[in-house]
C-alpha positions as CSV (number, residue, x, y, z in Angstrom):
1,X,-2.1,-17.2,-11.1
2,X,-0.7,-14.7,-8.5
3,X,2.3,-14.1,-10.7
4,X,0.0,-12.9,-13.6
5,X,-1.8,-10.6,-11.1
6,X,1.6,-9.1,-10.0
7,X,2.5,-8.5,-13.4
8,X,-0.6,-6.6,-14.3
9,X,-0.1,-3.9,-11.5
10,X,0.1,-0.3,-12.3
11,X,-1.4,1.1,-9.1
12,X,-0.6,0.2,-5.6
13,X,-3.2,1.4,-2.8
14,X,-2.5,1.1,0.8
15,X,-4.1,1.2,3.9
16,X,-2.2,3.0,6.8
17,X,-2.8,1.9,10.2
18,X,-1.8,-2.0,10.3
19,X,0.0,-1.7,7.0
20,X,2.2,1.2,6.7
21,X,2.4,1.2,10.7
22,X,2.0,-1.5,13.0
23,X,-1.4,-0.3,13.9
24,X,-0.3,1.7,17.0
25,X,-1.2,5.1,17.6
26,X,0.8,7.1,20.3
27,X,-0.9,10.1,21.9
28,X,1.3,12.9,23.3
29,X,0.2,14.9,26.2
30,X,-1.3,17.6,24.2
31,X,-3.3,15.0,22.2
32,X,-1.1,15.0,19.0
33,X,-0.6,11.7,17.3
34,X,2.7,10.0,16.6
35,X,3.0,7.1,13.9
36,X,6.0,4.9,13.4
37,X,6.7,4.1,9.5
38,X,9.4,1.7,8.5
39,X,12.0,3.2,6.3
40,X,12.2,0.0,4.0
41,X,8.6,0.4,3.1
42,X,9.5,3.9,1.9
43,X,12.4,2.5,-0.3
44,X,9.8,0.1,-1.8
45,X,7.3,3.0,-2.6
46,X,10.2,4.9,-4.3
47,X,11.0,2.0,-6.3
48,X,7.4,1.4,-7.5
49,X,7.2,5.2,-8.4
50,X,10.5,5.0,-10.3
51,X,8.8,2.1,-12.1
52,X,6.0,4.1,-13.3
53,X,3.7,2.3,-10.8
54,X,1.2,4.8,-9.0
55,X,1.0,4.6,-5.2
56,X,-1.9,5.9,-3.3
57,X,-3.4,5.8,0.3
58,X,-7.0,5.0,1.2
59,X,-7.4,5.1,5.0
60,X,-10.1,5.7,7.5
61,X,-8.0,7.9,9.8
62,X,-6.5,11.3,9.2
63,X,-3.5,13.0,10.5
64,X,-0.5,15.3,9.9
65,X,1.9,12.3,10.5
66,X,0.6,10.7,7.4
67,X,0.5,13.8,5.4
68,X,4.1,14.5,6.3
69,X,5.1,10.8,5.3
70,X,3.1,11.1,2.0
71,X,4.7,14.4,1.1
72,X,8.1,13.0,1.8
73,X,7.6,10.1,-0.5
74,X,5.9,12.1,-3.2
75,X,2.5,10.3,-2.8
76,X,-0.2,12.6,-4.0
77,X,-3.2,10.1,-4.2
78,X,-4.0,10.5,-0.4
79,X,-7.5,9.8,0.7
80,X,-7.8,9.9,4.4
81,X,-10.8,10.1,6.7
82,X,-12.8,8.0,4.2
83,X,-15.6,5.6,5.5
84,X,-16.2,4.1,2.0
85,X,-13.0,2.7,0.6
86,X,-14.7,1.1,-2.5
87,X,-16.2,4.6,-3.5
88,X,-12.6,6.1,-3.3
89,X,-11.3,3.2,-5.4
90,X,-13.8,3.9,-8.1
91,X,-12.7,7.6,-8.0
92,X,-9.1,6.8,-8.2
93,X,-9.6,4.3,-11.1
94,X,-11.6,6.9,-13.0
95,X,-8.9,9.4,-12.1
96,X,-6.0,7.2,-13.5
97,X,-7.8,5.6,-16.3
98,X,-6.8,2.1,-14.9
99,X,-8.9,-0.9,-14.6
100,X,-9.5,-2.5,-11.3
101,X,-7.3,-5.5,-12.5
102,X,-4.5,-3.3,-12.7
103,X,-4.8,-2.2,-9.0
104,X,-3.6,-3.8,-6.0
105,X,-4.8,-2.9,-2.4
106,X,-2.8,-3.7,0.8
107,X,-5.0,-4.2,3.9
108,X,-5.1,-5.6,7.3
109,X,-8.5,-5.3,8.9
110,X,-12.4,-5.6,8.2
111,X,-12.8,-2.1,6.7
112,X,-10.4,-3.2,3.9
113,X,-12.6,-6.2,2.9
114,X,-14.8,-4.7,0.3
115,X,-12.1,-2.9,-1.5
116,X,-9.8,-6.0,-1.5
117,X,-12.5,-7.8,-3.2
118,X,-12.7,-5.3,-6.2
119,X,-9.0,-5.2,-7.0
120,X,-6.9,-7.3,-9.3
121,X,-4.4,-8.1,-6.4
122,X,-5.6,-8.2,-2.9
123,X,-2.7,-8.4,-0.3
124,X,-3.0,-9.1,3.4
125,X,-0.2,-8.3,5.7
126,X,0.9,-11.2,7.9
127,X,-0.8,-10.0,11.0
128,X,-4.0,-9.1,9.3
129,X,-7.3,-10.3,10.6
130,X,-8.2,-13.8,9.5
131,X,-11.1,-12.6,7.2
132,X,-8.8,-10.3,5.4
133,X,-6.3,-13.2,5.0
134,X,-9.1,-15.3,3.7
135,X,-9.8,-13.0,0.5
136,X,-6.2,-12.1,-0.2
137,X,-4.4,-13.3,-3.3
138,X,-1.1,-12.7,-1.5
139,X,-0.2,-12.8,2.2
140,X,3.1,-11.2,3.2
141,X,5.6,-12.7,5.6
142,X,6.2,-9.4,7.2
143,X,3.6,-7.6,9.4
144,X,2.2,-4.2,9.2
145,X,4.7,-1.4,9.8
146,X,7.5,-4.1,9.5
147,X,8.3,-4.2,5.8
148,X,5.2,-5.6,4.4
149,X,4.9,-3.0,1.8
150,X,8.4,-3.4,0.8
151,X,7.8,-7.1,0.4
152,X,4.7,-6.3,-1.9
153,X,6.8,-3.7,-3.9
154,X,9.8,-6.2,-4.5
155,X,7.2,-9.0,-5.5
156,X,5.6,-6.7,-8.0
157,X,8.9,-5.4,-9.5
158,X,10.4,-8.8,-9.7
159,X,7.4,-10.2,-11.5
160,X,7.6,-7.4,-13.9
161,X,11.3,-7.9,-14.5
162,X,12.1,-4.5,-13.2
163,X,13.7,-5.1,-9.9
164,X,17.3,-5.6,-11.0
165,X,17.3,-2.6,-13.3
166,X,15.8,-0.4,-10.6
167,X,18.2,-1.3,-8.0
168,X,21.0,-0.7,-10.4
169,X,19.7,2.6,-11.5
170,X,18.6,4.1,-8.1
171,X,21.4,2.4,-5.6
172,X,24.4,1.7,-7.7
173,X,24.7,5.0,-9.8
């Protein structure tokens, strides 16, 4: 069942804190926020995009660090500072013309539950809240900010038979 869900994915949506990061927020003396992103997750995102799978962000927090990371990775579906993730999901699906079954969402905490229940592939990172793990179709072995997104990317691309081709094309010239 999960294999069929992985094969259907054309859009991967990600929470940020606890998914793309380990959930820690570091504040400098001047109040600016610092976030740490895993480069392996970035490679996975680039591979998804190279396969024609759209990648987007739906998160409750806002910040320049996230904007810089998304610009670096070429992610233009960025919805930050949102309180209603399901409303944003509906907007993204309308914009892309995709069905909810073609969408995956990777989450870690209670604000992610409603959107996870609407998508075709709900993914929880290993260290997600138990309620989030309870609704997930797939739970990563890696924790948030520790390669979980890369794990999801690899699973989707392997299920779709694209992983070997993309590794060859992108990393072996």
